[in-house]
py3Dmol code that shows the C-alpha trace and the ligand (Angstrom):
import py3Dmol

protein = """\
ATOM      1  CA  MET A   1      -0.072   0.100   0.009  1.00  0.00           C
ATOM      2  CA  SER A   2       1.327   3.430  -0.885  1.00  0.00           C
ATOM      3  CA  SER A   3       1.900   6.343   1.596  1.00  0.00           C
ATOM      4  CA  VAL A   4      -0.698   8.318  -0.324  1.00  0.00           C
ATOM      5  CA  GLU A   5      -3.447   5.664   0.376  1.00  0.00           C
ATOM      6  CA  ASN A   6      -2.445   5.448   4.095  1.00  0.00           C
ATOM      7  CA  GLU A   7      -2.076   9.015   4.788  1.00  0.00           C
ATOM      8  CA  GLY A   8      -3.961  10.038   7.792  1.00  0.00           C
ATOM      9  CA  SER A   9      -5.583   6.887   8.545  1.00  0.00           C
ATOM     10  CA  PRO A  10      -4.704   5.466  12.116  1.00  0.00           C
ATOM     11  CA  VAL A  11      -2.288   2.543  12.409  1.00  0.00           C
ATOM     12  CA  TYR A  12      -1.104   0.550  15.502  1.00  0.00           C
ATOM     13  CA  LEU A  13       2.110  -0.771  16.740  1.00  0.00           C
ATOM     14  CA  GLY A  14       2.050  -4.462  17.806  1.00  0.00           C
ATOM     15  CA  ILE A  15       4.848  -5.901  19.963  1.00  0.00           C
ATOM     16  CA  ASP A  16       5.115  -9.721  20.769  1.00  0.00           C
ATOM     17  CA  VAL A  17       7.808 -10.168  23.429  1.00  0.00           C
ATOM     18  CA  GLY A  18       9.395 -13.705  23.605  1.00  0.00           C
ATOM     19  CA  GLY A  19      12.300 -15.245  25.315  1.00  0.00           C
ATOM     20  CA  THR A  20      14.571 -15.387  22.216  1.00  0.00           C
ATOM     21  CA  ASN A  21      12.957 -12.728  19.625  1.00  0.00           C
ATOM     22  CA  ILE A  22      10.690  -9.774  19.833  1.00  0.00           C
ATOM     23  CA  LYS A  23       8.418  -9.498  16.974  1.00  0.00           C
ATOM     24  CA  ILE A  24       7.340  -5.971  15.965  1.00  0.00           C
ATOM     25  CA  GLY A  25       4.824  -4.930  13.328  1.00  0.00           C
ATOM     26  CA  ILE A  26       2.873  -1.931  12.022  1.00  0.00           C
ATOM     27  CA  VAL A  27      -0.816  -2.903  11.485  1.00  0.00           C
ATOM     28  CA  ASP A  28      -3.486  -0.905   9.810  1.00  0.00           C
ATOM     29  CA  ASP A  29      -7.041  -0.471  10.856  1.00  0.00           C
ATOM     30  CA  ALA A  30      -8.359  -3.621   9.203  1.00  0.00           C
ATOM     31  CA  GLY A  31      -5.561  -5.936  10.580  1.00  0.00           C
ATOM     32  CA  HIS A  32      -3.086  -6.174   7.789  1.00  0.00           C
ATOM     33  CA  PRO A  33       0.539  -5.820   8.591  1.00  0.00           C
ATOM     34  CA  LEU A  34       2.122  -3.043   6.660  1.00  0.00           C
ATOM     35  CA  ALA A  35       5.685  -3.729   7.769  1.00  0.00           C
ATOM     36  CA  HIS A  36       7.132  -6.143  10.345  1.00  0.00           C
ATOM     37  CA  GLY A  37      10.219  -7.763  11.562  1.00  0.00           C
ATOM     38  CA  LYS A  38      11.990  -8.939  14.709  1.00  0.00           C
ATOM     39  CA  ILE A  39      14.996  -8.103  16.938  1.00  0.00           C
ATOM     40  CA  ALA A  40      16.772 -10.285  19.489  1.00  0.00           C
ATOM     41  CA  THR A  41      15.456 -10.084  22.998  1.00  0.00           C
ATOM     42  CA  ASP A  42      18.864 -10.192  24.754  1.00  0.00           C
ATOM     43  CA  HIS A  43      16.979  -9.903  27.975  1.00  0.00           C
ATOM     44  CA  GLN A  44      20.075  -9.670  30.015  1.00  0.00           C
ATOM     45  CA  ARG A  45      20.622  -6.106  28.685  1.00  0.00           C
ATOM     46  CA  GLY A  46      17.477  -5.261  30.536  1.00  0.00           C
ATOM     47  CA  ALA A  47      13.971  -3.939  29.894  1.00  0.00           C
ATOM     48  CA  GLU A  48      14.770  -0.316  29.516  1.00  0.00           C
ATOM     49  CA  ASP A  49      17.388  -1.280  26.867  1.00  0.00           C
ATOM     50  CA  GLY A  50      14.712  -3.563  25.280  1.00  0.00           C
ATOM     51  CA  VAL A  51      12.213  -0.699  24.940  1.00  0.00           C
ATOM     52  CA  SER A  52      14.690   1.685  23.357  1.00  0.00           C
ATOM     53  CA  ARG A  53      15.650  -0.985  20.786  1.00  0.00           C
ATOM     54  CA  ILE A  54      11.917  -1.849  20.176  1.00  0.00           C
ATOM     55  CA  LEU A  55      11.213   1.837  19.448  1.00  0.00           C
ATOM     56  CA  ALA A  56      14.293   2.352  17.220  1.00  0.00           C
ATOM     57  CA  PHE A  57      13.159  -0.567  15.145  1.00  0.00           C
ATOM     58  CA  ALA A  58       9.614   0.364  14.989  1.00  0.00           C
ATOM     59  CA  LYS A  59      10.711   3.733  13.496  1.00  0.00           C
ATOM     60  CA  SER A  60      12.806   1.932  11.009  1.00  0.00           C
ATOM     61  CA  LEU A  61       9.787   0.299   9.718  1.00  0.00           C
ATOM     62  CA  LEU A  62       7.889   3.352   9.072  1.00  0.00           C
ATOM     63  CA  PRO A  63       9.071   3.999   5.395  1.00  0.00           C
ATOM     64  CA  GLN A  64       8.225   0.338   4.345  1.00  0.00           C
ATOM     65  CA  ALA A  65       4.747   0.820   6.040  1.00  0.00           C
ATOM     66  CA  GLY A  66       4.293   4.141   4.332  1.00  0.00           C
ATOM     67  CA  VAL A  67       3.052   5.926   7.483  1.00  0.00           C
ATOM     68  CA  THR A  68       4.311   8.545   9.820  1.00  0.00           C
ATOM     69  CA  TRP A  69       4.980   8.164  13.513  1.00  0.00           C
ATOM     70  CA  GLU A  70       2.141  10.531  14.167  1.00  0.00           C
ATOM     71  CA  GLN A  71      -0.267   8.088  12.579  1.00  0.00           C
ATOM     72  CA  ILE A  72       0.499   5.398  15.222  1.00  0.00           C
ATOM     73  CA  ARG A  73      -2.466   5.736  17.454  1.00  0.00           C
ATOM     74  CA  ALA A  74      -1.630   3.400  20.000  1.00  0.00           C
ATOM     75  CA  ILE A  75       0.745   0.583  21.007  1.00  0.00           C
ATOM     76  CA  GLY A  76      -0.161  -3.092  21.810  1.00  0.00           C
ATOM     77  CA  LEU A  77       2.388  -5.000  24.046  1.00  0.00           C
ATOM     78  CA  GLY A  78       2.262  -8.673  24.801  1.00  0.00           C
ATOM     79  CA  THR A  79       4.725 -10.380  27.120  1.00  0.00           C
ATOM     80  CA  PRO A  80       5.146 -13.919  28.449  1.00  0.00           C
ATOM     81  CA  GLY A  81       5.199 -15.004  31.990  1.00  0.00           C
ATOM     82  CA  THR A  82       3.281 -13.539  34.821  1.00  0.00           C
ATOM     83  CA  MET A  83       2.281  -9.984  35.096  1.00  0.00           C
ATOM     84  CA  ASN A  84       0.070  -7.308  36.756  1.00  0.00           C
ATOM     85  CA  VAL A  85      -1.969  -6.076  33.887  1.00  0.00           C
ATOM     86  CA  LYS A  86      -3.593  -3.385  35.990  1.00  0.00           C
ATOM     87  CA  GLU A  87      -0.489  -1.922  37.244  1.00  0.00           C
ATOM     88  CA  GLY A  88       1.245  -2.443  33.821  1.00  0.00           C
ATOM     89  CA  ARG A  89       4.246  -4.296  35.095  1.00  0.00           C
ATOM     90  CA  THR A  90       5.900  -7.732  34.536  1.00  0.00           C
ATOM     91  CA  LEU A  91       6.251 -10.057  37.325  1.00  0.00           C
ATOM     92  CA  HIS A  92       8.339 -13.218  36.847  1.00  0.00           C
ATOM     93  CA  MET A  93       9.475 -13.695  33.143  1.00  0.00           C
ATOM     94  CA  PRO A  94      10.513 -17.234  32.496  1.00  0.00           C
ATOM     95  CA  ASN A  95      13.878 -17.302  30.564  1.00  0.00           C
ATOM     96  CA  MET A  96      14.172 -13.645  30.435  1.00  0.00           C
ATOM     97  CA  SER A  97      14.784 -12.597  34.064  1.00  0.00           C
ATOM     98  CA  GLY A  98      16.366  -9.167  32.789  1.00  0.00           C
ATOM     99  CA  TRP A  99      12.932  -8.087  32.341  1.00  0.00           C
ATOM    100  CA  ASP A 100      11.343  -9.240  35.725  1.00  0.00           C
ATOM    101  CA  PHE A 101       9.258  -6.833  37.877  1.00  0.00           C
ATOM    102  CA  PHE A 102       9.494  -3.970  35.463  1.00  0.00           C
ATOM    103  CA  PRO A 103       6.754  -1.167  34.971  1.00  0.00           C
ATOM    104  CA  ILE A 104       6.878  -1.837  31.342  1.00  0.00           C
ATOM    105  CA  ARG A 105       3.655  -0.054  30.255  1.00  0.00           C
ATOM    106  CA  SER A 106       4.445   3.230  31.859  1.00  0.00           C
ATOM    107  CA  HIS A 107       7.953   3.145  30.547  1.00  0.00           C
ATOM    108  CA  LEU A 108       7.075   2.396  27.059  1.00  0.00           C
ATOM    109  CA  GLU A 109       4.316   5.268  27.257  1.00  0.00           C
ATOM    110  CA  ALA A 110       6.817   7.605  28.268  1.00  0.00           C
ATOM    111  CA  GLU A 111       9.355   6.648  25.748  1.00  0.00           C
ATOM    112  CA  SER A 112       6.903   6.419  22.840  1.00  0.00           C
ATOM    113  CA  GLY A 113       4.257   9.159  23.707  1.00  0.00           C
ATOM    114  CA  LYS A 114       1.627   6.746  22.721  1.00  0.00           C
ATOM    115  CA  PRO A 115      -0.968   4.903  24.847  1.00  0.00           C
ATOM    116  CA  VAL A 116      -0.145   1.359  25.534  1.00  0.00           C
ATOM    117  CA  MET A 117      -2.416  -1.699  25.840  1.00  0.00           C
ATOM    118  CA  PHE A 118      -0.523  -4.327  27.848  1.00  0.00           C
ATOM    119  CA  LEU A 119      -1.662  -8.004  27.777  1.00  0.00           C
ATOM    120  CA  ASN A 120      -0.461 -11.462  28.083  1.00  0.00           C
ATOM    121  CA  ASP A 121       1.350 -13.049  25.019  1.00  0.00           C
ATOM    122  CA  GLY A 122      -1.358 -15.743  24.888  1.00  0.00           C
ATOM    123  CA  ASN A 123      -4.175 -13.352  24.995  1.00  0.00           C
ATOM    124  CA  ALA A 124      -2.395 -11.251  22.446  1.00  0.00           C
ATOM    125  CA  ALA A 125      -2.168 -14.207  19.980  1.00  0.00           C
ATOM    126  CA  ALA A 126      -5.809 -15.129  20.555  1.00  0.00           C
ATOM    127  CA  PHE A 127      -6.854 -11.555  19.968  1.00  0.00           C
ATOM    128  CA  GLY A 128      -5.044 -11.936  16.552  1.00  0.00           C
ATOM    129  CA  GLU A 129      -6.886 -15.021  15.605  1.00  0.00           C
ATOM    130  CA  TYR A 130     -10.128 -13.491  16.839  1.00  0.00           C
ATOM    131  CA  TRP A 131      -9.663 -10.250  14.851  1.00  0.00           C
ATOM    132  CA  VAL A 132      -8.507 -11.381  11.424  1.00  0.00           C
ATOM    133  CA  GLY A 133      -7.556 -15.138  11.737  1.00  0.00           C
ATOM    134  CA  ARG A 134      -9.437 -18.317  11.953  1.00  0.00           C
ATOM    135  CA  GLY A 135     -11.678 -17.038  14.617  1.00  0.00           C
ATOM    136  CA  ARG A 136     -12.773 -13.831  12.778  1.00  0.00           C
ATOM    137  CA  GLU A 137     -16.460 -15.022  12.282  1.00  0.00           C
ATOM    138  CA  TYR A 138     -16.938 -15.941  15.998  1.00  0.00           C
ATOM    139  CA  ASP A 139     -17.976 -13.907  19.112  1.00  0.00           C
ATOM    140  CA  SER A 140     -15.762 -15.809  21.446  1.00  0.00           C
ATOM    141  CA  LEU A 141     -12.584 -17.876  21.099  1.00  0.00           C
ATOM    142  CA  ILE A 142     -10.219 -20.070  23.058  1.00  0.00           C
ATOM    143  CA  MET A 143      -6.599 -20.371  21.678  1.00  0.00           C
ATOM    144  CA  ILE A 144      -4.244 -22.906  22.780  1.00  0.00           C
ATOM    145  CA  THR A 145      -0.638 -22.253  21.695  1.00  0.00           C
ATOM    146  CA  LEU A 146       1.511 -25.657  21.489  1.00  0.00           C
ATOM    147  CA  GLY A 147       5.219 -24.873  21.604  1.00  0.00           C
ATOM    148  CA  THR A 148       8.002 -25.269  24.075  1.00  0.00           C
ATOM    149  CA  GLY A 149       5.358 -24.680  26.518  1.00  0.00           C
ATOM    150  CA  VAL A 150       1.422 -24.314  26.358  1.00  0.00           C
ATOM    151  CA  GLY A 151       0.140 -20.765  25.892  1.00  0.00           C
ATOM    152  CA  GLY A 152      -3.576 -19.946  26.394  1.00  0.00           C
ATOM    153  CA  GLY A 153      -5.826 -17.044  25.324  1.00  0.00           C
ATOM    154  CA  ILE A 154      -9.511 -16.506  25.751  1.00  0.00           C
ATOM    155  CA  ILE A 155     -11.303 -13.776  24.051  1.00  0.00           C
ATOM    156  CA  ILE A 156     -15.265 -13.293  24.985  1.00  0.00           C
ATOM    157  CA  GLN A 157     -16.863 -10.695  22.815  1.00  0.00           C
ATOM    158  CA  ASP A 158     -13.763  -8.467  22.116  1.00  0.00           C
ATOM    159  CA  GLU A 159     -12.558  -8.748  25.603  1.00  0.00           C
ATOM    160  CA  PRO A 160      -9.208 -10.626  26.471  1.00  0.00           C
ATOM    161  CA  VAL A 161      -9.819 -12.469  29.627  1.00  0.00           C
ATOM    162  CA  HIS A 162      -7.138 -11.123  31.969  1.00  0.00           C
ATOM    163  CA  GLY A 163      -8.746 -12.093  35.188  1.00  0.00           C
ATOM    164  CA  ASP A 164      -8.687 -10.250  38.597  1.00  0.00           C
ATOM    165  CA  HIS A 165      -5.129 -11.181  39.209  1.00  0.00           C
ATOM    166  CA  SER A 166      -3.922 -11.191  35.626  1.00  0.00           C
ATOM    167  CA  HIS A 167      -3.697 -14.842  35.724  1.00  0.00           C
ATOM    168  CA  GLY A 168      -6.805 -15.474  33.547  1.00  0.00           C
ATOM    169  CA  SER A 169      -6.541 -17.596  30.370  1.00  0.00           C
ATOM    170  CA  GLU A 170      -3.690 -19.914  31.505  1.00  0.00           C
ATOM    171  CA  CYS A 171      -5.245 -22.739  29.475  1.00  0.00           C
ATOM    172  CA  GLY A 172      -1.921 -24.696  29.906  1.00  0.00           C
ATOM    173  CA  HIS A 173      -2.235 -24.995  33.461  1.00  0.00           C
ATOM    174  CA  ILE A 174      -5.551 -26.575  33.975  1.00  0.00           C
ATOM    175  CA  VAL A 175      -5.520 -29.790  35.958  1.00  0.00           C
ATOM    176  CA  ILE A 176      -5.987 -32.884  33.843  1.00  0.00           C
ATOM    177  CA  ASP A 177      -4.361 -35.665  36.080  1.00  0.00           C
ATOM    178  CA  THR A 178      -4.884 -35.850  39.691  1.00  0.00           C
ATOM    179  CA  SER A 179      -3.267 -39.313  40.232  1.00  0.00           C
ATOM    180  CA  PRO A 180      -0.132 -39.629  42.685  1.00  0.00           C
ATOM    181  CA  ASP A 181       2.167 -40.046  39.718  1.00  0.00           C
ATOM    182  CA  ALA A 182       0.933 -37.162  37.588  1.00  0.00           C
ATOM    183  CA  ARG A 183       3.625 -35.493  35.519  1.00  0.00           C
ATOM    184  CA  VAL A 184       5.106 -32.193  36.952  1.00  0.00           C
ATOM    185  CA  CYS A 185       4.491 -28.970  34.886  1.00  0.00           C
ATOM    186  CA  PRO A 186       7.358 -26.484  34.403  1.00  0.00           C
ATOM    187  CA  CYS A 187       5.467 -24.111  36.833  1.00  0.00           C
ATOM    188  CA  GLY A 188       6.145 -26.564  39.511  1.00  0.00           C
ATOM    189  CA  GLN A 189       2.577 -28.006  39.957  1.00  0.00           C
ATOM    190  CA  ALA A 190       1.554 -31.551  39.058  1.00  0.00           C
ATOM    191  CA  GLY A 191      -1.026 -32.736  36.685  1.00  0.00           C
ATOM    192  CA  HIS A 192      -1.280 -29.582  34.352  1.00  0.00           C
ATOM    193  CA  LEU A 193      -2.084 -29.943  30.752  1.00  0.00           C
ATOM    194  CA  GLU A 194       1.464 -28.344  29.590  1.00  0.00           C
ATOM    195  CA  ALA A 195       3.117 -31.267  31.409  1.00  0.00           C
ATOM    196  CA  TYR A 196       1.532 -33.590  28.836  1.00  0.00           C
ATOM    197  CA  VAL A 197       1.089 -31.763  25.574  1.00  0.00           C
ATOM    198  CA  SER A 198       3.883 -29.147  25.037  1.00  0.00           C
ATOM    199  CA  ALA A 199       6.504 -30.081  22.385  1.00  0.00           C
ATOM    200  CA  THR A 200       8.972 -30.515  25.377  1.00  0.00           C
ATOM    201  CA  SER A 201       6.446 -32.723  27.332  1.00  0.00           C
ATOM    202  CA  VAL A 202       5.719 -34.843  24.164  1.00  0.00           C
ATOM    203  CA  VAL A 203       9.468 -35.543  23.520  1.00  0.00           C
ATOM    204  CA  LEU A 204       9.781 -36.562  27.222  1.00  0.00           C
ATOM    205  CA  ARG A 205       6.815 -38.839  27.025  1.00  0.00           C
ATOM    206  CA  VAL A 206       8.233 -40.599  23.961  1.00  0.00           C
ATOM    207  CA  THR A 207      11.715 -40.709  25.491  1.00  0.00           C
ATOM    208  CA  GLU A 208      10.307 -42.489  28.486  1.00  0.00           C
ATOM    209  CA  ARG A 209       8.752 -45.135  26.254  1.00  0.00           C
ATOM    210  CA  LEU A 210      11.992 -45.719  24.437  1.00  0.00           C
ATOM    211  CA  GLU A 211      13.764 -45.978  27.677  1.00  0.00           C
ATOM    212  CA  ALA A 212      11.211 -48.534  28.775  1.00  0.00           C
ATOM    213  CA  GLY A 213      12.028 -50.596  25.791  1.00  0.00           C
ATOM    214  CA  ASP A 214       9.536 -49.801  23.229  1.00  0.00           C
ATOM    215  CA  SER A 215      10.732 -50.317  19.672  1.00  0.00           C
ATOM    216  CA  SER A 216      10.611 -47.293  17.366  1.00  0.00           C
ATOM    217  CA  SER A 217      12.756 -45.661  14.617  1.00  0.00           C
ATOM    218  CA  LEU A 218      13.146 -42.801  16.922  1.00  0.00           C
ATOM    219  CA  LYS A 219      15.523 -44.959  19.159  1.00  0.00           C
ATOM    220  CA  MET A 220      18.211 -44.810  16.413  1.00  0.00           C
ATOM    221  CA  LYS A 221      17.707 -40.957  15.967  1.00  0.00           C
ATOM    222  CA  LEU A 222      18.123 -40.630  19.836  1.00  0.00           C
ATOM    223  CA  ASP A 223      21.216 -42.808  19.827  1.00  0.00           C
ATOM    224  CA  GLU A 224      22.909 -40.942  16.891  1.00  0.00           C
ATOM    225  CA  ALA A 225      21.968 -37.433  17.646  1.00  0.00           C
ATOM    226  CA  GLY A 226      21.475 -37.419  21.379  1.00  0.00           C
ATOM    227  CA  GLU A 227      18.117 -36.071  21.045  1.00  0.00           C
ATOM    228  CA  PHE A 228      14.937 -35.601  18.816  1.00  0.00           C
ATOM    229  CA  SER A 229      12.161 -33.062  18.458  1.00  0.00           C
ATOM    230  CA  ALA A 230       8.389 -32.979  18.148  1.00  0.00           C
ATOM    231  CA  VAL A 231       9.077 -32.483  14.327  1.00  0.00           C
ATOM    232  CA  ASP A 232      11.022 -35.760  14.222  1.00  0.00           C
ATOM    233  CA  ILE A 233       8.077 -37.425  15.924  1.00  0.00           C
ATOM    234  CA  ALA A 234       5.741 -36.296  13.198  1.00  0.00           C
ATOM    235  CA  THR A 235       8.271 -37.264  10.427  1.00  0.00           C
ATOM    236  CA  HIS A 236       8.731 -40.753  11.835  1.00  0.00           C
ATOM    237  CA  ALA A 237       4.914 -41.250  12.362  1.00  0.00           C
ATOM    238  CA  GLU A 238       4.451 -40.180   8.601  1.00  0.00           C
ATOM    239  CA  GLN A 239       7.147 -42.764   7.713  1.00  0.00           C
ATOM    240  CA  GLY A 240       5.123 -45.503   9.576  1.00  0.00           C
ATOM    241  CA  ASP A 241       6.600 -45.619  13.047  1.00  0.00           C
ATOM    242  CA  ALA A 242       3.941 -47.152  15.218  1.00  0.00           C
ATOM    243  CA  LEU A 243       5.084 -45.575  18.602  1.00  0.00           C
ATOM    244  CA  ALA A 244       5.529 -42.033  17.134  1.00  0.00           C
ATOM    245  CA  ARG A 245       1.984 -42.358  15.715  1.00  0.00           C
ATOM    246  CA  GLU A 246       0.473 -43.885  18.920  1.00  0.00           C
ATOM    247  CA  MET A 247       2.056 -40.791  20.988  1.00  0.00           C
ATOM    248  CA  ILE A 248       0.658 -38.225  18.638  1.00  0.00           C
ATOM    249  CA  ILE A 249      -2.916 -39.639  18.977  1.00  0.00           C
ATOM    250  CA  GLU A 250      -2.328 -39.982  22.810  1.00  0.00           C
ATOM    251  CA  THR A 251      -1.527 -36.326  22.855  1.00  0.00           C
ATOM    252  CA  GLY A 252      -4.599 -35.422  20.859  1.00  0.00           C
ATOM    253  CA  GLU A 253      -6.661 -37.485  23.222  1.00  0.00           C
ATOM    254  CA  ILE A 254      -5.087 -35.728  26.276  1.00  0.00           C
ATOM    255  CA  LEU A 255      -5.532 -32.339  24.571  1.00  0.00           C
ATOM    256  CA  GLY A 256      -9.241 -33.183  23.729  1.00  0.00           C
ATOM    257  CA  ARG A 257     -10.060 -33.832  27.327  1.00  0.00           C
ATOM    258  CA  GLY A 258      -8.563 -30.495  28.382  1.00  0.00           C
ATOM    259  CA  ILE A 259     -10.343 -28.653  25.675  1.00  0.00           C
ATOM    260  CA  VAL A 260     -13.595 -30.099  26.754  1.00  0.00           C
ATOM    261  CA  SER A 261     -13.064 -28.576  30.355  1.00  0.00           C
ATOM    262  CA  MET A 262     -12.326 -25.263  28.795  1.00  0.00           C
ATOM    263  CA  MET A 263     -15.276 -25.390  26.523  1.00  0.00           C
ATOM    264  CA  HIS A 264     -17.646 -26.254  29.537  1.00  0.00           C
ATOM    265  CA  MET A 265     -16.472 -23.045  31.284  1.00  0.00           C
ATOM    266  CA  ILE A 266     -16.501 -20.666  28.240  1.00  0.00           C
ATOM    267  CA  ASP A 267     -18.792 -22.213  25.594  1.00  0.00           C
ATOM    268  CA  PRO A 268     -16.712 -20.342  22.721  1.00  0.00           C
ATOM    269  CA  GLY A 269     -17.624 -20.366  19.163  1.00  0.00           C
ATOM    270  CA  ILE A 270     -14.213 -21.719  18.347  1.00  0.00           C
ATOM    271  CA  VAL A 271     -11.203 -23.453  19.721  1.00  0.00           C
ATOM    272  CA  VAL A 272      -8.025 -22.598  17.816  1.00  0.00           C
ATOM    273  CA  LEU A 273      -4.824 -24.405  17.919  1.00  0.00           C
ATOM    274  CA  GLY A 274      -1.728 -22.420  17.359  1.00  0.00           C
ATOM    275  CA  GLY A 275       2.090 -22.582  17.809  1.00  0.00           C
ATOM    276  CA  GLY A 276       4.906 -24.588  16.092  1.00  0.00           C
ATOM    277  CA  MET A 277       3.718 -28.065  17.456  1.00  0.00           C
ATOM    278  CA  ASN A 278       1.077 -29.247  15.150  1.00  0.00           C
ATOM    279  CA  PHE A 279       2.690 -32.375  13.678  1.00  0.00           C
ATOM    280  CA  GLY A 280       2.602 -30.717  10.266  1.00  0.00           C
ATOM    281  CA  GLY A 281      -0.796 -29.283  10.480  1.00  0.00           C
ATOM    282  CA  MET A 282      -3.357 -29.613   7.610  1.00  0.00           C
ATOM    283  CA  ASN A 283      -0.534 -30.187   5.143  1.00  0.00           C
ATOM    284  CA  SER A 284       0.496 -33.644   6.494  1.00  0.00           C
ATOM    285  CA  ALA A 285      -1.657 -36.783   7.128  1.00  0.00           C
ATOM    286  CA  ILE A 286      -0.475 -37.131  10.668  1.00  0.00           C
ATOM    287  CA  GLY A 287      -1.129 -33.486  11.353  1.00  0.00           C
ATOM    288  CA  ARG A 288      -4.751 -34.162  10.174  1.00  0.00           C
ATOM    289  CA  ILE A 289      -4.855 -37.218  12.206  1.00  0.00           C
ATOM    290  CA  PHE A 290      -3.842 -35.186  15.328  1.00  0.00           C
ATOM    291  CA  LEU A 291      -6.733 -32.708  14.724  1.00  0.00           C
ATOM    292  CA  GLU A 292      -9.343 -35.466  14.053  1.00  0.00           C
ATOM    293  CA  THR A 293      -8.270 -37.143  17.266  1.00  0.00           C
ATOM    294  CA  ILE A 294      -8.843 -34.027  19.339  1.00  0.00           C
ATOM    295  CA  ARG A 295     -12.211 -33.468  17.538  1.00  0.00           C
ATOM    296  CA  TYR A 296     -13.294 -37.081  18.238  1.00  0.00           C
ATOM    297  CA  MET A 297     -12.317 -36.986  21.786  1.00  0.00           C
ATOM    298  CA  VAL A 298     -14.309 -33.446  22.266  1.00  0.00           C
ATOM    299  CA  ARG A 299     -17.371 -35.054  20.585  1.00  0.00           C
ATOM    300  CA  GLU A 300     -17.350 -38.158  22.821  1.00  0.00           C
ATOM    301  CA  LEU A 301     -17.011 -35.872  26.001  1.00  0.00           C
ATOM    302  CA  THR A 302     -19.314 -32.931  25.536  1.00  0.00           C
ATOM    303  CA  PHE A 303     -22.847 -32.106  25.279  1.00  0.00           C
ATOM    304  CA  PRO A 304     -24.690 -32.738  21.984  1.00  0.00           C
ATOM    305  CA  VAL A 305     -25.146 -29.177  21.031  1.00  0.00           C
ATOM    306  CA  LEU A 306     -21.409 -28.305  21.627  1.00  0.00           C
ATOM    307  CA  ALA A 307     -20.448 -31.638  19.738  1.00  0.00           C
ATOM    308  CA  GLU A 308     -22.308 -30.463  16.812  1.00  0.00           C
ATOM    309  CA  ASP A 309     -21.467 -26.803  16.873  1.00  0.00           C
ATOM    310  CA  THR A 310     -18.163 -25.890  18.380  1.00  0.00           C
ATOM    311  CA  ILE A 311     -15.421 -25.582  15.790  1.00  0.00           C
ATOM    312  CA  ILE A 312     -11.975 -26.812  16.479  1.00  0.00           C
ATOM    313  CA  ASP A 313      -9.217 -25.969  13.982  1.00  0.00           C
ATOM    314  CA  PHE A 314      -5.710 -24.878  13.370  1.00  0.00           C
ATOM    315  CA  ALA A 315      -4.846 -21.122  13.509  1.00  0.00           C
ATOM    316  CA  THR A 316      -4.199 -19.390  10.353  1.00  0.00           C
ATOM    317  CA  LEU A 317      -1.859 -16.135  11.155  1.00  0.00           C
ATOM    318  CA  GLY A 318       1.236 -18.202  12.170  1.00  0.00           C
ATOM    319  CA  SER A 319       3.979 -16.451  14.141  1.00  0.00           C
ATOM    320  CA  SER A 320       2.493 -13.168  13.227  1.00  0.00           C
ATOM    321  CA  CYS A 321      -0.583 -13.524  15.392  1.00  0.00           C
ATOM    322  CA  GLY A 322       1.055 -12.251  18.488  1.00  0.00           C
ATOM    323  CA  PHE A 323       1.987  -8.731  17.140  1.00  0.00           C
ATOM    324  CA  ILE A 324      -1.230  -8.379  14.959  1.00  0.00           C
ATOM    325  CA  GLY A 325      -3.256  -9.217  18.147  1.00  0.00           C
ATOM    326  CA  ALA A 326      -1.526  -6.892  20.313  1.00  0.00           C
ATOM    327  CA  ALA A 327      -2.118  -4.258  17.736  1.00  0.00           C
ATOM    328  CA  GLY A 328      -5.739  -5.288  17.615  1.00  0.00           C
ATOM    329  CA  ALA A 329      -6.012  -5.147  21.388  1.00  0.00           C
ATOM    330  CA  ALA A 330      -4.517  -1.598  21.320  1.00  0.00           C
ATOM    331  CA  ARG A 331      -7.061  -0.584  18.641  1.00  0.00           C
ATOM    332  CA  LYS A 332     -10.073  -2.103  20.656  1.00  0.00           C
ATOM    333  CA  GLN A 333      -8.841  -0.047  23.867  1.00  0.00           C
ATOM    334  CA  PHE A 334      -7.861   3.392  22.079  1.00  0.00           C
ATOM    335  CA  GLY A 335      -8.891   3.279  18.452  1.00  0.00           C
ATOM    336  CA  LYS A 336     -12.152   2.329  17.536  1.00  0.00           C
ATOM    337  CA  THR A 337     -14.601   5.181  17.215  1.00  0.00           C
ATOM    338  CA  SER A 338     -17.645   3.235  16.081  1.00  0.00           C
TER     339      SER A 338
END
"""
ligand_1 = """\
1
ZN
Zn 1.527 -25.614 35.171
"""
view = py3Dmol.view(width=600, height=400)
view.addModel(protein, "pdb")
view.setStyle({"model": 0}, {"cartoon": {"style": "trace"}})
view.addModel(ligand_1, "xyz")
view.setStyle({"model": 1}, {"stick": {}})
view.zoomTo()
view.show()
């Protein structure tokens, strides 16, 4: 889009902070990214340094986006870990302690001169899918992001669910196993969904089966390379490895049970699965089996109306959903005039 077309119309800056990278994009009023990119988080340099690098990078995107700094009406900022949304500060940030306990919203507002919408990264991603992604036709959405960990986001009629203590939407930490030998979650508590269905947890579950003596082509991969990934599990399942396939199906079943619990609390129009761990997604047979297993499990365990009408599908925005959603949440808070 040329600068002439964009002249005067409001745009939003979306920022998606992660442990490794910070994704930054300028997004127009209809949810299209005009320009975007990423910078290294380098958390040990601290949050103040991070904010100045974010703003310098955002300003470098302006020519490509064809907009002026004045046209940026507001900024949306999503961060991982725990936070206090009302006070606008981070609490504990996993793997990026350099940003712990920082008054990020007021600092970013002071440095940028723009109003800032601050939210959990899981809710930012969910808002992206809700606004212009797979969930755009629905009034409410749950998003589960499967990656190294399990992120969660809940949007109900334009509102991200922050909760009273900014710990709402933590879909990865619902309790799905109350047995004495339940797996322990990275958060320290036992039996949480993340301890079973994150990429890290799936690799661990498969490794335990290999160590217990199950035969699998992944055993050779483990012996040769010393490790394997969730992508390897999908590849080996595609190539006919029975254990890899069984574990992907089991992961779908566990996730399906968790999703039913969430559905019975919220009754969303759609449940969207995002993140890097999708076993190939719709482009692979095993990815489609994974999704169908989740859908089957949900249908078996839920009410007839929900079995019939609740959509469960993969996300569509990919790794852009976080900054697009952060920009969208800023637009909801500060931009929409109608
Ligand atoms: Zn947990």
